[in-house]
N, C-alpha and C positions, 0 to 999 in steps of 0.2 A: 230349250237349252242349246247352246252352241257346242260344237265339237272341235276341240283344239288340235292343231297340228303338233306333232312331236318330233319334228325334224331337228330341233336343237335343245333337247333337255339338258339343263344345267346340272351340275353335280355338287354334292355337299363337300366342297373343297375350296381351297384358296384361289383356284383358277376362276377368272371372271368370264362368265358366259356372255354372249352378245346381248341377251335380254337383260341381264343384270346391269350391263353398261347403259342400256337404253333407259333403264329406270333410275339411274343415278340422280336424275334431276328431281326425283321425288323425295330426296333425303330431307327429313324434318329436323328441327332443333332438338325436340325432346323424344320423339319416337320415329325411328327410321323404317321406311318400308323397303324391303328387298323382296321382290316377287320373282320367283323362279319359274312360274307357270309358263310352259310353251303356249303361246297365244294363238287363238283362231285367226286366220288371215283373211283379209279382203282380197279382191281380185288384184289389187296393186301390190300385194305382198305385205302390207302393214297390218297392225293389230286390228281385229274386228271391233265393232261398236260395243259388244257386250263386255269384251275384255277391257276396253278403254273405260267403260262405265264402272266396272269392278275395281279397276286400278284407282279411279278417282274416289270411289267409296272407301277403299282401303286407306287412302291418304287422310281422309277425314276421321275415320275410325281409329287409325293408329295414332293420330295426333291426340285424340281423346285418351287413348291408352297410356300415353306418356305423361299425363297430368299427375301431379302429386296428390290431388284431391279434387272431388267433384261435389257440388251441392245440388241436391235433388228436392223437388216438391212434386207431389202427384199421388199416384195410386199403383198398387201391385195387387193383382187378383190371381190367387193360386187356384189351379183347376184339378190337380191330382190325376190328370190323364195326358198322355203324350199326344192325343188326338185333339186337344183343345179344351179350354176351361168350359166352354158352352156345352160340351157333351156330358158333363157331370155337374149339373146345376146344384144338386144337393150338397156337393163338396166344395163349392166355391167359397173363398174367403177373401174379402177385399180389405186391404190395409191402406189407409191414407197416411201420408207423412209430410211434414213441413220442415224445411231447413235441415234436411238430413245430409250431413257431411260424411262422405266415405273416402278414406285415404287409399292410396294405391296398394298399401299393405293390408287393407281390409278392416282397419279399425273404423268405428263409426259412432256418431252420436246425433240425436235428433228427437223429434216428437212423433209418436205413432198414434193413430186413431183407428179404433175398430168399433163398429156399431155405435158410434157416438161416444165411446169411452176413450179417454186420452191416457197416454203412457209415455214415460221417458224410456228411450231406447238407446242401448249401447252395444257395440261389438268390441270386445277387448281380447286381444291375443286369440282370435278365432273362436271366442266363446260369446254367446249372445245373452245379454242380461236386460231385464225389463223391470221398471218400477211403476206399478199401476195399482189402482184400487181392485179389490177382489171382484167387483162387478165386471171389470175388464176380463178377468180370467174366466169367470163363469159364462161370459159371452163367447170367448174364444174356444174353450174346451168343448169337445163334442159331448162328453158325459162327465161333468165335474162331480167328484165323489163327495158325499156327505161326510165321509170320515176324514177328509183333508182338513188341516188346521188353518182355515181361511183367515182367522183373526190375526195370525202371525205372519201373513204375507201381504196384508192390506197396506198399500203404499210403501212397500219395501222392495229392495232389489232381490230378484230371483233369477235363476237360470231357466231359460225358456225352451231349451231344445226339446223337441218331441211334442210341444204344445200346439203346434200349428202356426205359431208366430215365425215368420221366415227369417233366415239369416240373410238379410238384404245385402250385406257386403259381399257375399259369395257371388251374387249376380251383378251388383252395382259398383264394385271396386273398379276404378278407371281401367286397369289392365284387362279385367274380365269383360266389362261392358264394351270396351272398344273392340275386342275380338268378336263379341256376340252381335254387334251391329252388322257385321258382314258375314256371320255364320249363325243366323237366328234359328236355324233348324239343325240340331245335332242328331245324327242318326248313322246307321251303318252305311258305309260307302257303296257306291255302285261298282260295276266291274272295273278292275284296275287297268291302267295303261302301263307304259314302260316304267321300269324301276328308276327312281331318282338317282340311285348309285348303281349303275349297271355293271360296274367292274367288281363290286363286292359280292360275296356269297349272300344268298338270301337268308335273312334272320326273321324271327317272329315279329320284329318291330320294323322291318324294312318299309320304306315309303314308296308309293307309286303315284305317278302323275294321274290326275283325274281324267276320265273320259268325257266329263261334262264340267262346265262352270256354271254357277248359279245365274239365273236371269236377274238383271239389275235394271230397274226403271229409274233413270236419272233425269230429273226435271228441275231446272233452276237450282235452288238451294235445298232440294230434298232428294233422297234416294230411297227406294223401296226394294228390299230383298225378301222374298217369300211374303210373310204377313207383317213385317216390321218396317215402319217408315221412320226415317231419321231426317231432321231438319237442322241446318247449320247456318251460322252467320257467314255470308259470302265474303266478308272482309277478313275477319279473324280466322275463319274456318273452324271455329269452335262449335261443337254440337249444342243446340239450344232446346231441342224437343225430340222425344222418342215415344212413338205410339204404335202399339200392335202386339203381336204374339211371339213369344220365345218358347221353343220346345227343345227338350232333350229326350233321352231314352225313356224316362219314367214319369215326367211331369211337364206341365206347361204353365206359363204365366202371361197374363195380360198386363201390359205396361202402358201407363199414361203419365209421362214424366216431363217436367220442365227441368232444364239442365243448365248449369253454369259452372265455370271453374271456381274452385274454392281458393280464397286467398291464403297467404301464409299464416295470418292470424287465426283464421278458422281451422286450418289444419293443425297448427300448434295447440289449439284449445282441445282438440280431440285427444291428443296424447297427454297433455297436462291434466285434463279432466279425468282421463282413464287412470293415471297414476294416483290421483287424489281419491279415487273410488276403491282402490285395491284393499285397504283395510276392511271395508265392508264386505268384500268378496272372499275373505279368508274362510268363512263358513256361510254358505248361501243356500237358501231353499231351492229345491228342484221342483218346479211347478207341475211337471207332467209325470213324475215318478210316483208309483204306488207300490206298497208292499206286495210281495207275491201272495201272501195271505193277510188280508187287511185286519181281520179280527184276531185277538189273542185266543189261544187255546188253554183250557184249564183241565187239570187232572187231579182227582182226589188222591190224597196220600194217606192210605190206611183208614181205619174207622174213626169216627168222631169220638172224642174223649171229653173228660171234664174240662180239659184245657182248651177245647175247641176242635174245629174241623180244619185240617190243613189241606191246602191246594198248591200245586205247582202250576204257575202261569208262564206260558212260553210265547215269546214274541220273535218275529223273523226280521232279519236285516237284509234279506234277499229282495231286490227291487225289480219291478217291471218298467220298461221304457226308461231306462237309466244307464245307457251304454257309456255315457261320459262320466259317470260317478265312479271313479277309481278309488278314491279315498272319501270317507264320510261316515254318516250314521243316520239313523232315523230316531227321532224323539217321539215317544208314545205318551199320551196322557190317558192312562187306563181308567175307565169308569166301569165298575162292576156292580152286579146285584147278586147277593147270595140269599137264597130262600130255603126255608124248611116248611113244607106245606104251604100255608098262606102267610107265614110269618117271614118278615125280612130281617136278616141277621146283621149284626154289626161286624165289620171286618177291617183289616188293614191292607186290603187288596188294591185299593185305588192309589196309583202311584204314577210318577213321571219317570220313564225308563229310557235310557239311551242305548240303542242297539247298533253296534258297528256294522258297516256294509258287509254283506255276505256271511254274516254270523247270526246265530240265534242266541237269545238270552232267556234264561228261566229263573224266576224268583219264586220263593215260597211265602205264602201268606196264610192267615188264619181267620176263620169266621167264628163268632161266639154266640151262644144262646140257643143252640139247636136243642129242641126237646128230645129226650131219649127215644131212640128207635125211629126217629123221623127221617125222611128222605131229604137230603141236602143237595142243592144244585147251584151252579154259578152260571151267570150269563153276562154278556158285555153290551151295554147300551151307552152310546155317546162317547165311545173311545175315539180319540183323535190321533192322527199321525202327521209328522212333518219330516220328509226326507231332506237331508242336508248334505251338500258336497263341500269338501274342505280342500283348500289350496294353500300352498306355501306362498306367502307374500313375496318372498325373494324370487320364486319362480315366475310369478305373474309380472313382477317388475322387470325381470330379465327378458321375458317375452315381449313386453311393450317396448323396451329399449331396442330389441332386435327388430321389431316391427317398424319403429321409427327410422332406424338405420336403413332398413330395406326400402322404406318409403321414399328415401332420398335418391334412390336409383331409378333411372328410367330405362327399363328393358327395351331392347331393340327387337321389334317384331318383324317376322318374315312370313310370307305366304309360301307354302311348300306343298309337297305331295302328301297324300293321306295314307294312313296305315290300313291294313285289312281289318275285317269286321271285329274279331275278338280283340285285336290290338287297339283298334280305334276306341272300343268301349272301355278298355282298361286305361288308355290314355286319358279319356274323359273322367274316369273314376279318380285318377290321381291328380290331374291338373284342373279339372272342372271345365276344360276347353277342348275343342276338336283338334285333331292332329294336323289339320290343314294349315294351321298357324302355329309357328314355333317362336322360340326366343333365341336370337342369334348372338353369339359371343365369339369374337375372333372369326375362325373359319368353321365353327361348329354350330349346328342348330339343335338346341335343347328342347325338350318337350314342354317346359314351363318354368315359371319362376315363383318361388313360394313367398308367402307373407313374411317369413322370417329371413328372407334374403338368400335362399339357396336355389341353385338350378336343379330342376326336376328331370329325371330320366325314368320313364315308365317301361318296365320290362314285362312284356305280356306273356300269356301262357304259350308254351311250346319249347322253352329252353330246357325243361326237365327231361325232355326226350333224349338229351345229349349228356346226361349225368350218369357216370358210372362210379360206384363205390364212393359217392359223396363229392366227386370232382367232375369237371367237364372233361370229356374225351378230347385230348389234345390233337387227335387225328381229325376231329371234326373241323371242317373248313371255317365254321363260324368262330372257332376259338381265337384264332389270330386276329380276326376282325374285331372281336370284343376287346382284346388287348390293345389294339391300335386305337379303337374309339376311346377307351379309357384314358390313354395318354393324350390324345388330342383334346379331350374334354378338359383335362387338368391344365393343359397349355392355354386353351381358349378362355377358361374361367379366370385366369390371372389372379388366383388367390381367393376368389369367391367360392363358397362352399358348394359342393355337389352332393346330391342324394339320389341313390338308385333305389327305386321301389320295385320289389320282386313279387310277382303275382303267385308264384308257386313255392310253397314252403320247402319242398324237396330240392329246389334249386338254390336256396338261400346260401347255404354253406359253400356251394360250388362257386357262386359269384365272389364270395369273400376270398376263397382260395385263389381264384383267378387273379384278383387284384393284388394279393400278396405276392404271388409268383411274378407278376408283372412289375413289382416294385412300386405300385401305386398305393399310397397310404392315406391320401387326402379325400377319398370318396367314401361316404357313408353308405352302408347297405342296410335297407330296412325291409321287414316282412310286411306286406300288405296284400292279403289274398284277393284274388279277383272276385267280384260280386257275381252271384248266380245270374 
């Protein structure tokens, strides 16, 4: 690693630092590189070879990030470990795909192959859907349940979250993939250098110049950073191949991809195809969800009489592995057996029952023909369940419309300083990308840009320390800095929506009050607790 000189750190302001001027020649048509890193110097005072190589890699990567859509073919191997897929061979899953078109807003369509089983693959409004034979799912799932109603998902669209099928657009959307080509290993930062904004009070999200820059091997029309190698066309500068390993805090992925820009027709087809699919997604099975208690429970109601033996049968709507199912239900096909001694009784207990999410439903049924004084019991064999997520078609249509609108925007990427450890992790949690690359608008560097077309600001743990009685202490030096940043953000965004994600619930109201006091009404504040 090379150690940069920090004699001329630029600031997050409209003042042009000498380095920013030096890099002006790297402005691209669709994605602009503005690198503020103070560079390691050679003996002659110019930028060192590693910085020059990194700058060249940024140019290629950020050009890719500015594309409206990319078409991929190749494979993705998930490993389940930040130390590399090879360290967990039992957990590796390799998905192949052909003609997978991913837009910059993260919508996608293509063909997915796992263990020889083919599936249609779609990402629509940040939700992943797959249409596949049940054999595909039984191969993908670690322990497919016999109780799942496989017949009703065979060659039908289902929601795949939690199944092990990856949300490929989260990695491969042009904006995200472009960033990851030059930051293939996302981890806590090393010891920080000088502050990017030395004149501002230190905040939990302050950025600092790195004390190291990544080693870059640049040879001809390829560059390698860590374990990821990128090949590009020397004339168009478009990325053509990506091979190697990407890592973040909790997982890794092996990539072997051929790459080409998607044309307007292919990109348009993703959105029109998504809209055409929406009616089928108003009520869609959730392939990985299971009831908290799979089997029904039965309770005898009083003694048997001449009219029969009554039972109360209870079914649960509480689901496991279904965090995305806010609205929906589980359909149960109840199959029961009521016996008295060695005799099987007739009953009306076999039913199809719909149980709303997070509720329980109890129904009463009766078995007939029990001999007087006999012991009567009920068991359940062959009962099937099918969890269903429901969505408003108007909401899905609006989400796709917003995605398409956002996809027409080419965010302007910048390389900047990194946040400290906890803030870096939260930045990744919110944006999916490292803090060393941001999105520049006007004179402000935002943390990211959402698929729905909003600028992200990730507010890491630490702000709650300055909250008193539900409001920020106005004597705290960071208070005026936050007010100033909010106003600058609104000016820089020029009407584009901004969302602040707050990691500490106890600071949520304080941020809202701060914006109200500052007269800023156009910033949305959202609660998103930091992951453990």
